C-alpha positions in Angstrom: 0.0 0.0 0.0 1.1 3.5 -0.7 1.2 5.7 2.4 -1.1 8.5 1.3 -4.4 8.6 -0.6 -6.9 11.1 -1.6 -9.6 8.9 -0.1 -9.6 5.7 2.0 -12.8 3.7 1.8 -13.4 1.6 4.8 -15.7 -1.3 3.8 -15.8 -3.0 0.5 -19.5 -3.8 0.1 -21.9 -2.3 -2.5 -21.6 1.2 -1.0 -17.9 1.2 -0.6 -17.1 -0.2 -4.0 -19.5 2.1 -5.7 -18.0 5.0 -4.0 -14.5 3.8 -4.9 -15.5 3.3 -8.5 -16.9 6.8 -8.7 -13.7 8.3 -7.2 -11.5 6.2 -9.4 -13.3 7.5 -12.5 -12.7 11.0 -11.1 -9.0 10.3 -11.2 -8.6 10.1 -7.4 -6.1 8.0 -5.6 -8.3 5.5 -3.7 -7.7 2.7 -1.3 -10.5 0.3 -0.2 -9.9 -1.7 3.0 -12.3 -4.6 3.4 -12.5 -7.4 5.9 -14.1 -9.7 3.4 -17.1 -10.6 5.5 -20.2 -9.2 3.7 -23.4 -9.2 5.7 -25.3 -10.8 2.8 -22.8 -13.6 2.1 -25.2 -16.4 3.2 -27.9 -15.3 0.7 -28.3 -17.1 -2.6 -28.7 -13.9 -4.5 -29.0 -10.1 -4.5 -32.5 -8.9 -5.5 -34.2 -5.8 -6.8 -30.8 -4.7 -8.2 -31.7 -3.5 -11.7 -29.6 -5.3 -14.3 -28.0 -7.7 -11.8 -31.2 -9.4 -10.4 -30.4 -12.7 -8.6 -26.6 -12.3 -8.8 -24.7 -14.1 -6.0 -23.5 -11.6 -3.4 -19.8 -12.6 -3.7 -20.0 -12.5 -7.5 -21.4 -9.0 -7.4 -18.5 -7.9 -5.1 -15.9 -9.6 -7.2 -17.2 -7.8 -10.3 -17.1 -4.5 -8.4 -13.6 -5.1 -7.2 -12.4 -5.7 -10.8 -14.1 -2.5 -11.9 -12.5 -0.4 -9.1 -9.0 -1.7 -9.8 -9.6 -1.2 -13.5 -9.7 2.6 -12.8 -6.6 2.5 -10.6 -8.2 1.9 -7.2 -6.4 -0.3 -4.7 -8.0 -2.9 -2.5 -6.6 -4.7 0.5 -8.0 -7.2 2.9 -7.9 -6.1 6.5 -9.9 -4.6 9.4 -9.5 -1.0 10.4 -8.9 -0.7 14.1 -8.7 3.0 14.5 -8.9 6.3 12.6 -7.5 9.6 13.8 -7.3 13.1 12.5 -3.8 14.3 11.8 -2.5 17.7 13.1 -1.6 18.8 9.6 -5.0 17.8 8.1 -6.3 14.5 6.8 -6.5 11.2 8.6 -4.5 8.2 9.7 -6.0 4.8 9.5 -4.5 1.9 11.4 -5.2 -1.7 10.3 -5.3 -4.8 12.5 -1.9 -6.0 11.2 -0.3 -2.8 12.5 0.1 -1.1 9.1 -1.2 2.4 8.6 -2.2 4.7 5.7 -3.1 8.4 5.4 -5.9 10.0 3.5 -7.3 13.5 2.9 -10.8 12.1 3.2 -12.6 9.1 4.6 -15.6 7.2 3.3 -16.9 4.7 5.9 -19.1 2.0 4.5 -18.7 -0.6 7.2 -22.4 -1.6 7.3 -24.2 -3.0 10.3 -24.4 -6.0 12.7 -27.6 -8.0 13.0 -28.2 -8.7 16.7 -30.3 -11.8 16.2 -33.0 -13.1 18.6 -31.7 -15.7 21.0 -33.3 -18.8 19.5 -31.2 -22.0 19.1 -30.3 -22.8 15.5 -31.6 -19.4 14.2 -28.2 -17.8 13.5 -27.0 -20.9 11.5 -30.0 -20.5 9.2 -29.7 -16.7 8.8 -29.9 -15.5 5.2 -31.0 -18.9 4.0 -34.4 -19.7 5.3 -34.3 -17.4 8.3 -34.9 -14.1 6.6 -35.3 -10.4 7.4 -36.5 -8.5 4.3 -39.5 -9.5 2.2 -38.3 -7.3 -0.7 -34.9 -9.2 -0.7 -36.3 -12.7 -0.1 -40.1 -12.7 -0.4 -40.3 -13.9 -4.0 -38.2 -16.9 -3.3 -40.5 -18.2 -0.5 -43.8 -17.1 -2.1 -46.8 -19.3 -1.4 -44.9 -21.3 1.2 -45.6 -21.5 5.0 -43.9 -18.4 6.3 -43.4 -17.8 10.0 -42.8 -14.4 11.6 -40.9 -14.4 14.9 -42.3 -11.7 17.1 -39.6 -9.9 19.1 -40.9 -6.3 19.4 -43.7 -3.8 18.8 -43.4 -4.1 15.0 -44.3 -7.8 14.9 -47.8 -7.2 13.6 -46.5 -4.9 11.0 -44.0 -7.5 9.8 -46.7 -10.2 9.7 -49.0 -8.1 7.6 -46.1 -7.2 5.3 -45.1 -10.8 4.7 -48.7 -11.7 4.0 -48.2 -10.1 0.6 -46.1 -13.0 -0.5 -48.1 -15.9 1.0 -51.5 -16.7 2.3 -49.9 -19.1 4.8 -48.4 -16.7 7.4 -48.1 -17.5 11.1 -47.1 -14.9 13.7 -45.3 -16.4 16.6 -45.7 -13.9 19.4 -42.6 -15.2 21.2 -41.4 -12.0 23.1 -43.5 -9.5 21.2 -46.2 -7.4 23.0 -49.8 -8.8 23.0 -51.6 -7.4 19.9 -54.4 -5.1 20.8 -58.0 -5.5 19.6 -57.5 -3.6 16.4 -54.3 -5.5 15.5 -56.1 -8.8 16.2 -58.8 -7.7 13.8 -56.3 -6.8 11.1 -54.5 -10.2 11.4 -57.7 -12.1 11.3 -59.0 -10.2 8.3 -55.8 -11.1 6.4 -55.8 -14.7 7.5 -52.6 -14.5 9.6 -52.5 -17.2 12.3 -51.4 -16.0 15.7 -49.5 -18.5 17.9 -49.0 -17.8 21.6 -45.9 -19.0 23.5 -42.2 -18.7 23.3 -40.2 -20.2 20.5 -37.4 -22.5 21.8 -35.9 -23.8 18.6 -36.2 -24.7 14.9 -36.9 -28.0 13.2 -34.5 -28.7 10.3 -34.6 -31.7 7.9 -32.0 -32.3 5.2 -30.6 -28.8 5.8 -34.0 -27.2 5.3 -36.2 -25.5 7.8 -39.4 -27.5 8.4 -40.9 -26.1 11.5 -40.8 -23.9 14.6 -40.7 -25.6 18.1 -42.5 -24.0 21.0 -41.9 -24.2 24.7 -44.9 -26.4 25.3 -43.6 -29.0 22.8 -45.7 -28.0 19.8 -44.1 -27.9 16.4 -45.7 -25.6 13.8 -44.8 -26.4 10.2 -42.8 -23.6 8.5 -40.5 -23.4 5.4 -39.2 -19.8 6.1 -39.0 -17.7 9.2 -38.9 -13.9 9.2 -36.9 -12.6 12.1 -36.0 -9.0 12.9 -33.0 -8.3 15.2 -31.6 -5.1 16.4 -29.5 -3.4 13.7 -26.3 -1.9 15.0 -24.0 0.3 12.9 -20.4 -0.9 12.7 -19.0 2.4 13.9 -16.4 1.6 16.5 -13.5 2.9 14.4 -15.2 6.4 14.3 -15.1 6.9 18.1 -11.6 8.3 17.9 -12.8 11.0 15.6 -15.6 12.0 18.0 -18.4 10.5 16.0 -21.2 8.8 17.9 -24.2 6.8 16.8 -27.8 7.7 17.3 -31.0 5.6 17.4 -33.0 5.1 14.3 -36.7 4.6 14.5 -39.4 2.9 12.3 -43.1 3.7 12.9 -42.1 5.3 16.2 -40.0 2.3 17.5 -36.2 2.1 17.7 -34.8 -0.5 15.3 -31.1 0.1 15.9 -28.3 2.6 15.8 -26.8 4.6 12.9 -24.1 7.2 12.2 -25.9 10.4 11.6 -25.1 12.2 8.3 -26.7 14.6 5.8 -28.1 13.6 2.4 -24.7 13.4 0.8 -23.3 11.2 3.6 -21.3 14.0 5.2 -20.9 13.6 9.0 -20.4 16.2 11.7 -16.6 15.6 11.4 -15.2 17.5 8.4 -13.7 15.2 5.9 -15.6 12.0 6.9 -18.5 10.6 4.9 -20.6 7.5 5.5 -22.8 5.5 3.1 -24.8 2.3 3.1 -26.2 0.5 6.1 -23.8 2.2 8.6 -26.1 5.2 8.2 -29.2 3.9 6.5 -30.2 0.7 8.4 -32.9 -0.3 6.0 -31.1 0.4 2.7 -31.1 -2.5 0.3 -28.1 -3.3 -1.8 -29.0 -1.0 -4.7 -29.8 1.9 -2.3 -26.4 1.4 -0.6 -24.6 1.5 -3.9 -26.4 4.7 -4.8 -25.5 6.2 -1.5 -21.8 5.3 -2.2 -22.0 7.1 -5.5 -23.6 10.2 -4.0 -21.1 10.4 -1.1 -18.2 10.0 -3.6 -19.4 12.9 -5.7 -19.6 15.0 -2.6 -16.1 14.0 -1.5 -14.7 14.8 -4.9 -16.4 18.2 -4.9 -15.0 18.9 -1.4 -11.5 18.0 -2.6 -11.9 20.2 -5.7 -12.9 23.2 -3.5 -9.8 22.7 -1.2 -7.5 22.3 -4.2 -8.9 25.4 -5.8 -8.4 27.4 -2.6 -4.8 26.3 -2.4 -4.2 27.0 -6.1 -5.6 30.6 -5.7 -3.4 31.2 -2.7 -0.3 29.8 -4.5 -1.1 31.9 -7.6 -1.4 35.0 -5.5 1.8 34.2 -3.7 3.7 33.4 -7.0 2.4 36.4 -9.0 2.2 39.0 -6.2 5.2 40.8 -4.8 5.6 41.1 -1.1 4.6 44.7 -1.3 1.3 43.8 -3.1 -0.2 42.7 0.2 -1.8 45.5 2.2 -0.6 44.2 5.5 1.7 41.6 7.2 -1.5 39.8 8.2 -2.7 39.4 4.6 0.8 38.3 3.5 1.1 35.6 6.1 -2.5 34.5 5.8 -1.8 33.9 2.1 1.4 32.1 2.9 -0.3 29.7 5.3 -3.3 29.3 3.0 -1.2 27.6 0.4 -1.4 24.3 2.3 -3.0 22.7 5.3 0.3 22.4 7.1 3.3 24.7 6.6 5.7 23.3 9.2 6.6 19.9 10.4 4.5 20.1 13.6 7.6 19.4 15.7 9.0 21.9 18.2 12.3 23.7 17.3 15.2 21.6 18.4 17.0 24.5 20.2 13.9 25.4 22.2 13.7 21.8 23.3 17.4 21.8 24.2 17.4 25.1 26.0 14.0 24.9 27.8 13.8 21.2 28.8 15.6 21.8 32.1 13.9 25.2 33.0 11.4 25.2 35.8 8.0 25.6 34.1 6.2 28.9 34.7 4.8 31.4 32.3 6.0 31.6 28.7 5.6 33.9 25.7 6.1 32.5 22.2 6.6 35.2 19.6 5.7 34.3 16.0 4.1 31.0 17.1 3.0 30.0 13.6 1.1 26.7 13.7 1.8 26.3 17.4 4.3 23.5 17.7 6.6 25.3 20.2 3.7 26.6 22.3 2.1 23.1 22.4 5.4 21.5 23.4 5.9 24.1 26.2 2.3 23.6 27.4 3.0 19.8 27.5 6.0 20.5 29.7 3.8 22.3 32.2 4.2 25.9 31.1 1.3 28.4 30.8 1.8 29.9 27.4 0.8 33.1 25.7 1.4 32.5 21.9 1.3 35.4 19.4 1.3 35.6 15.7 0.2 38.0 13.0 -1.7 35.3 11.0 -5.2 34.4 11.9 -5.0 31.4 9.7 -2.0 30.1 11.6 -3.5 30.8 15.0 -6.7 29.0 14.1 -4.7 26.0 13.0 -2.5 26.2 16.1 -5.6 26.2 18.4 -7.0 23.1 16.6 -3.6 21.3 17.1 -3.6 22.3 20.8 -7.0 20.8 21.2 -5.9 17.6 19.7 -2.9 17.5 22.0 -5.0 18.1 25.1 -3.3 21.4 26.1 -5.8 23.9 24.9 -6.5 25.2 28.4 -2.8 26.0 28.9 -2.4 28.3 25.9 -3.7 31.8 25.2 -3.5 32.4 21.5 -3.2 36.2 20.7 -3.1 37.9 17.3 -0.5 40.6 17.1 1.4 42.5 14.4 4.4 42.8 16.7 5.5 46.0 15.0 2.2 47.5 16.2 1.1 45.7 19.3 2.7 43.4 21.9 1.3 41.0 24.4 1.0 42.4 27.9 2.7 41.1 31.0 6.0 39.6 32.0 7.1 36.0 31.6 9.6 33.5 32.9 10.5 32.5 29.4 10.2 34.6 26.2 11.0 32.7 23.0 11.5 34.1 19.5 12.4 31.3 17.2 13.0 32.2 13.5 11.3 35.5 13.8 12.2 36.5 10.2 10.0 38.0 7.4 10.6 38.8 3.8 8.6 42.0 4.4 10.0 45.0 6.3 9.9 44.1 10.0 11.5 46.0 12.9 13.1 42.8 14.3 15.5 44.6 16.6 12.7 46.7 18.1 10.6 43.6 18.6 13.4 41.7 20.3 14.1 44.7 22.7 10.4 44.5 23.6 10.8 40.8 24.1 13.6 41.4 26.5 11.5 43.9 28.4 8.8 41.2 28.8 11.2 38.9 30.7 10.6 38.7 34.4 13.5 38.9 36.9 15.1 35.4 36.9 13.5 34.7 33.5 15.1 33.7 30.2 15.0 35.2 26.7 15.7 32.7 23.9 16.3 34.0 20.4 16.9 31.4 17.6 17.4 32.5 14.0 18.8 31.7 10.6 22.5 32.6 10.0 22.1 32.5 6.2 20.4 30.9 3.3 20.1 27.1 3.1 22.8 25.3 1.0 20.4 24.6 -1.8 19.4 28.2 -2.4 21.6 29.4 -5.2 19.6 32.5 -6.1 18.0 34.1 -3.1 14.5 35.3 -3.8 15.1 38.6 -1.9 17.8 40.4 -0.1 18.0 39.6 3.6 20.3 40.4 6.5 21.0 37.4 8.8 22.5 38.7 12.0 25.0 36.7 14.0 24.1 35.8 17.6 26.5 38.6 18.7 24.7 41.0 16.4 21.4 40.1 18.2 23.0 40.5 21.6 24.4 43.9 20.7 21.0 45.0 19.2 19.2 44.1 22.5 21.1 46.9 24.3 20.8 45.0 27.6 21.7 47.1 30.7 25.0 46.1 32.1 24.8 44.0 35.2 21.2 43.1 34.7 21.6 40.2 32.4 23.7 37.0 32.1 24.6 35.4 28.8 24.0 31.7 28.9 24.4 30.6 25.3 25.8 32.6 22.3 26.6 30.2 19.4 26.1 29.3 15.8 25.3 25.7 14.8 24.9 23.8 11.6 22.0 21.4 11.0 20.8 19.1 8.3 17.6 19.9 6.5 15.9 18.4 3.4 15.4 20.7 0.5 12.3 21.0 -1.8 13.6 18.2 -3.9 13.8 15.9 -0.9 17.6 15.7 -0.8 19.4 16.6 2.4 21.2 19.9 2.7 22.6 22.1 5.4 22.0 25.5 6.9 23.6 27.5 9.6 21.4 28.9 12.5 22.3 30.6 15.7 21.0 30.7 19.2 21.2 33.4 22.0 20.0 32.6 25.5 20.2 35.3 28.2 18.9 35.4 31.8 17.5 38.5 33.5 19.2 38.9 36.9 17.0 41.7 38.3 
């Protein structure tokens, strides 16, 4: 499996394969993950599927798999254990064998579980002569002796429904409520026999159902038994994404649980769609397939919208000069808007090295960007104020902090540091790579940063010492101060500060082509004595 896909489809039934086929034809990179245990496998055929009437379930799926792979889709056998949202956008899906893949969008078509009535031998006959849907199986048992196993308030409704396919229908009340007078009249009028007492087993001869056995020893002849269990959506893997199921009703009675979604299959979690029986409990195979197509169209449209937004931002960045932006905020919003993740998501190595052994207190992170440094500090026990000029970056950073469980320890503030500055004093003030291709009074900002350090606190300034090794033609002129230049520019009062670190260092970094290169950075760390 490749590691990254446009869409991962979880579940390879009619809904999942139809969605994957649609996405493949839309030239999307698609992976289908399927456990290979379709709900309808015991059935002899799929019915009311126009053009494929009576096709064996596994034959239909085999044809669907061939069609999906014919358009470039990939299919693997496995069970998805967990799904989680990635900090930089998209999702990570972990399979039962420990492998993992990433995707920009998820289509979940995992279907449902039939929680069958607790009657001996019933589960073994499921899908063969113990049936659930008259539209799927009624024709095949027409004019035969059909029993209906009563297990809930819809038992009378089920018996009257099955009466359409046979005049010989028996309602076994079993655990269902006693029919009222009106219901008794309806059953009698339609010639449905009502049998009192609990069902304790099935009579089977030559691997064919022949009767239903009751607690009092009676056996009622029967060639097919309709049994309705509770329908439970297979949605465990969605729990990690914050998606919960809800009850679905029929005629005012709960028949099971489903994953709520809109008409297109979009859930309350952006980027996650559902289709088929996981959200529509009573959908037949053809309806599930249609839902997969509908969801796939919505997913493709969503991806197109995101790709268009990125392209517009990239075009504006490529064709507009730095001066064409009316403000630093607009410039950096456009810069961050080019992708869902601009930086690696890891804290700066020098911050980690120099702050790990500091006693956690209050910290100010200047130019926090997407929040990796602030989140790391909060995770170490600091209470952090994080400032940046870009609202896009701050919104992204706040989302990442929520995912890391430290949202309550970080105060995100939007500041153009050349105009406004966070209030208060701090035990640690960090300014890592506070550079800009636009005019920025960096020395003035760093002097303000020093003023914000509380007595006994630390100021940490990390910056680039030059262009990276792979940059042959710098895109703009830039001055890269040495750590001594930074120290001199701070104009720290003599006797009030102690220099702890003043050094340059070289690090390895991969260039745009993926090959490793080097760049020189510098770090200045000073402590305020009083």
